N, C-alpha and C positions, 0 to 999 in steps of 0.2 A: 346199836352201834351207829346206824345211819343217822339217827337224830342227834347223837352226841357229836359226830363229826360235822354235821351241818351247823350246829351251834358254834363250832370253831371257825365257821366261814367257808367251809369246803362245799363244793357242789358234788353231791353223791348220787350215783346210779346203783341200784340194787337189783340183782337177778338171782333166781333160785336154782338154775342149772347151767352147765357148761356151754351148751349150744347158744342159749340166749345171751350169755355173758360175752361170748365171742363176737356176736353181732354188735353188741354195744361197743366193744373194743374197736371194731372196724369203723364204726360210724362216728364215735365220739373222740377217740384217741386220748384216753385219760393220762394224767400225769403219774398216777399210781394205782395199782390193783391190789386189793385185799382178797385173797383167793382161798376158799375152803378146799382142803385136800380131798374130802369125800363129798361128792355131789351126785345127783341123779344123772345118768348118761355119762358124758365125758368127765373123767376125774380131774383133780387139780393139776397133777403132773402133766397129763396130756394137754390140758388147756395152757399150762405154762409154756410148754414147748411150742404150741401154736402162736402164742403171744410173742415169744422171742423170735419166731420166724417172720412175724410181721414187722417187729421193731426190736432189734437186739438191745436197744438202750432203755426200753420201757421197764420201770421198776415194779416188781411183784413181791408181795409179802404173803407167804403161805400160812394158813391157819389150820390147826388140826386138833382133834380130841383123841387121836390115836397115835401119839408120838412114838417114834422108834428111831434107832440110829440109822437104819437102812432108809427110811422115808426121808429123814433129814438130809442124808448124803445125796439121795436122788434129787431132792428139791434144789440143793445148792449147785449140784452139777448141771441141772437144767437151767440155772441162771437166776434163781430166786435171790432177792436182796436180803431177806430175813425169813425166819421160820419160827412161828409162835405156837405154843401149846395151850389148848383150852383147859380149864377156864382161865380167863385173864381179866384184869381190871381195865375199865374203859380208859382210866388215866394212863395206864401203861400203853395202850393202843395209840393214844394221842401222842405220847412221847416218841414211839417208834415211827408213826406217820410223819411227824415233824422232822425226825432225823433223816428219814428216807428222802423227803422232799428237799431238805437242805443239801443232802449229798447230790441229788439230781441237779439242783441249781449250780452247785460247784462244778459238776461234770460238764454241764453246758457252758459254763464260763471258761473252763479249760479248752473245750472245743473251739469256742469263739476266739480266744486269745491265740491258740495255735494257728487257726486259719488266718487271723490278722497278721501274725508274725511271719507267715509264710510268704507274704507279698508286702512290698513297701507301702507306706501311706500315700495318700494323694499328693502330698507335698514332695514326695520323692519321685513321682512319675516324670519322665522326660517329656515335657509338653511345652516346647518353645514356640512351635507353629500355632497360628490362629486356629487351624483345624483341630489339633489335639487339645488345645485349651477348651474349645467348645465341647468336645467329647467328654472331657473330665467334668465340666460343669453340668452337662446333661446327666452323666452317671450319678452325680451327687443327688440330683433331683429324683432320678429313677429309684435309687436305693431307698428312698423314703416311701415308696409305694410297693410294699413287699408282696402284694398279691397279683399285680398286673404282669402279664407275660411280656417278654422282651425279645426282639429280633435284632441281632447284630449282623450287619452285612459288611463285607469287605474282602479284598483279595486274600489268598493264603499267605500266612506269615505276617499279617498286619497287627496281630495281638488280640484277636477276638476272645480267646480263652482267658487271657489276663483280665480283660474288661469284665467278662462274665464273673470271674472270681471276685473282682472288686465289688460288683453289684451285690453279691451275696454277703461278702465280708462286712460291707458298710451298712447292711440292712438289719432289721430286727430279727431276721432268721439266722443270724450268724452263730447262734448257740446250737444250731442243728447242722446236719451234714450237707456238704456240697458234693453231689455226685455228678459225674460226667461220662459221656460216651460219644465215640465218633461213629455216626450213623453210616459212614462210607466204609468202615473197616470190617463190617460183619454182613453175613448173608441175611436175607429177610427173616428166616426162621430163628437164627441165632440172636438177631437184634430184638425180635419180639420176646424171646425167652429172657434176655438180659433186662429188658425194660420192665416187663410185666410179671416175670417170675413164672413158675410152672408147678403143677401138682405132680406127685409121684406117678410114674408110669404114663405120663402124658405123651411121650414120644420116645423113640429108640435112643437109649443112652441117657435118659433123664435120671436124675438122682432118685434113689428109692425113698427119700424123705421129702422130695420136693425142694423148691428153692424160692426165696423171696427175690423180687426184682429190684431194680434201681429206684423205681418210684416208691416202693415201700421203704427202702433203705434211706431215702431222702425225706421221709415223713417230717413235716414242719420246716424242712430246709429248702434247698433249691436243687434242681437238676438241670444240667447243661447238655443240650442236644447239639453237638457239633456237626456241621455239614448236614443239616436237616434236609437240604435239597436233594440228597441221595436216597431219602426214605421212600419205600414203595407206596403206591396209592392205597393198598389195603391197610398198611400200617398207619398211614396218614389218617384213615378213617377211624382207627382205634384211638389214635392220639387225640383226634377231634372230640371224641366222646369223653375222654379224660378231662379235657379243657371245659367242656360244657357241663358235665355232670359230677366231676370230681370223684369218679369211681371207675373201676374196671374189674375184670376177672383175670385171674392167672390163666396161662395156657393150660387147657384141660380142666379148669376149675368151673364151679357152678355158683360160688358165692361172690357177691360184690365186695370189693375192698375199697373203702373210702379213704381218700387221701387229702392232705392239705400241703401242697408242694408248689413252689414257684417254678415255672418253666422258663428257662432262658435258652433260646435257640440261636444258631449262627449258620451262615452260609456264604460261600464264595461265588454262588450263582446269582443271576438276576432273576429272583423268584417271580417278578411280574411277567417276564418272558416265559418262564416255565409254566405259569398258570395259563397263559395264552396257548401254549403248545399242548396243554392237557397233561403235563407231567407233574403238576402240583395242584392240590385242591384249592380252589379260590376261597372257600369258607375257612379253611385252616389257615391260609395265608393271612387273612384279615384278623383271625383270632390271635395269631402270633404277633402281628405287627401293631399291637396296642401301644407299645413304647419302642419305636425303632431307633437304632443307632447305626451310623455309617462311619467306618474308619477308612480314611483316605490312604491310598498306597504311599509308600515312603518317597517315591519320586515326585509326588505332588506336595510334599512338605519337607523341602530340603533343609529348612532351619533345624529340624530334629536330628539330622544325620550325624553331625559332628558331636553334639552333646551325647547322643546315644553311643557313638563309637568310644568316646572318652570314658563313659560309664562302664562299657563292656571291657575296655582295657584295664580299668581299675579293678573290676571284679575278677577277671582272669589272671591279672598280675598277682593278686592275693592267693587265688586258688592254686596256681602253678609255682608260687614262690619265686616269681621273676622280679626284675627291677625296671620294667618298662614304665617310664613316667613322662614320655615326650611323644607328641604327635606333630610331625613336621607339616609345613605348608604344602609340601609336595603330596603327602599322604592325604591331606584335606582336599586338595584339588582332585586327586584320583577318586576319592569317595564321593565327592559332590558331582563329578561328571558321570558317574556310573548310574545306570537306570534302576538297579535293585529290583529285578523281576521277582525275587523271593522275599522282598520287603525286609522287615526288622529281623525275621528269623535268619535270613541270609547274611545280613550285616553281623549279627551275633556270631554266626558260624565262621565267617571270614576273620573276624577279630580274634576269636578263640584260637584258630589255627595259627594266625600270625604271631600272637603272644607266645604260644607254645614253642614256635620255631625260633623265636627271637633270643639273641644272646647278649644284647646290649640294652641301653636305656631308651633307645629310639626304635620305633617299630619300622623294620625294613620294608621298603616298598615292594620288593620282589616276593615277599610272603603274602601279599594281598592277591590271592588267586581268584580273580573275578571272572565270572562266566560271561564274557563279552558276547559269546555266540548266542546266549539266551536273552541278551539285553537288546531291546529294539531301538532305543533312543540314545544310547551312550555316545558321548562326544569323543571318547577315546577310540583309537584304532582297533579294529577287530581282527582276529586271525581266522582264516578260513578253516573249516573242518573242526576236528576235535582240538580243543585248546590244551596243549600239554603245559606242564609246569615250566619247561624250558622256554616255550613260546611266550608265556606270560612274563617270565623273568626278563627275557630279551626286550620285550616291549617296554617294560618299566625302566630298564636301564637306558634304553634309547631315548625315552621321553626326558629323563633327568639329565642325560648328557647334553641334549639339545637345549634344555632350559638353562643349564649352567655354562653353555658355550664350551663344553668339553673341558671345563676346569676340574681336573681329577680330584683335587683335595676337597673341593666343595661338593662334587658329585658323590664321592665315597662317604662323606659325612651324612648327606641326605639319605643315602642308601643304607647306612648303618654298617658298612663294611670298610676294611682298610684299603689303601691304594693298591697294594699288591693283588688282593682278591679282585678288585675292580679291573685291573689290567688283564688278569687271567680270564675274567668273564668276557671282556672285549675280544680277546684273542679266541676264546672258545666259540663265540658266536660269529666270528669273522666280521665284526662291526668296523665300519670306516667312518671318519668324521663327517663325510658328506651325507651319511644316512640321516633320514628325517624320521621323527617319531610319528 
């Protein structure tokens, strides 16, 4: 059978027992496994379960000369693609192998298309500023180097996860999975178990059957390590080994697991400084920084603010079935003068809330609940202490009244409220015409 399949152009590895076969699976990562149900040592069903724990998408065809309903049901439940009874003709095996690989190719294409449809294309990214245009061009180049590690640096909320997803989706790895984890969200032990998996009984509370980690789940795809600057020194050492040797052991395991995974990492820390402080390994830093990307904070690329805001308004307008289709110059001024300490994530959240609370076609300024007390460089007036909704609303009304020289009709139009409501607000806040914003 080996010779017949090689004549069809396939590269074939053959082993006589389950243990040796498992080693080949870990090292080679085959597209398809033809597995005999009865073998010395580990039988076919047990090996099938191990294979599926390594990669649930790997295709396995079970072969047996002792067919029974029970064994067929067990095989299919364990995840076998097909189940063939001996004796069989070589031509039949060729047909089944071709069918299995065609199915696998289709499955990978579905994964790729789903991943690609989950985010917009490059042409849809809001990149008006020079800084973001350079990032997009850089990402296009990086996507063509599917094996090199990537380090994305930038403040929280700048869009590092989105860029990581683009890199995977636009690369040749897009037919396989994109796995992600926030290194700051888990304790050291839990993070290790999630990344590398564990064997049964390896620690208190461990699953009785063990568990594959994210590196195994991302086989041939990409893994995104968000906020890698929060990873402990001991885990950094284990990650370094993965980068150097392309293999690791599960927690509590003794066997090496070989992987082919692209690592994309991100951080909001200045890792150079963390290296100097001894908080981050220098060798790992340079291993990660093969292809570096820096995403500027939103305050340093003002040209992107209004286009982003308009896109978010459009998105949430559709989501909430609203009719907001206008953004006034006053709103633009407020958005541009704000410092955006939370970057794009904060802008999106602010617009979502404003659209949700809106009742008209214009986004009311009083619904832009900006955290001026967190903003260091905002040109707008700040309010001491906790900034209540009323304080923000009063501030915006005062600014607009000043800008319109207290013309009630014009001010109410900008605010998206009627004149009566505006008069009531002025009375409520005890505002006088001499007040300055």
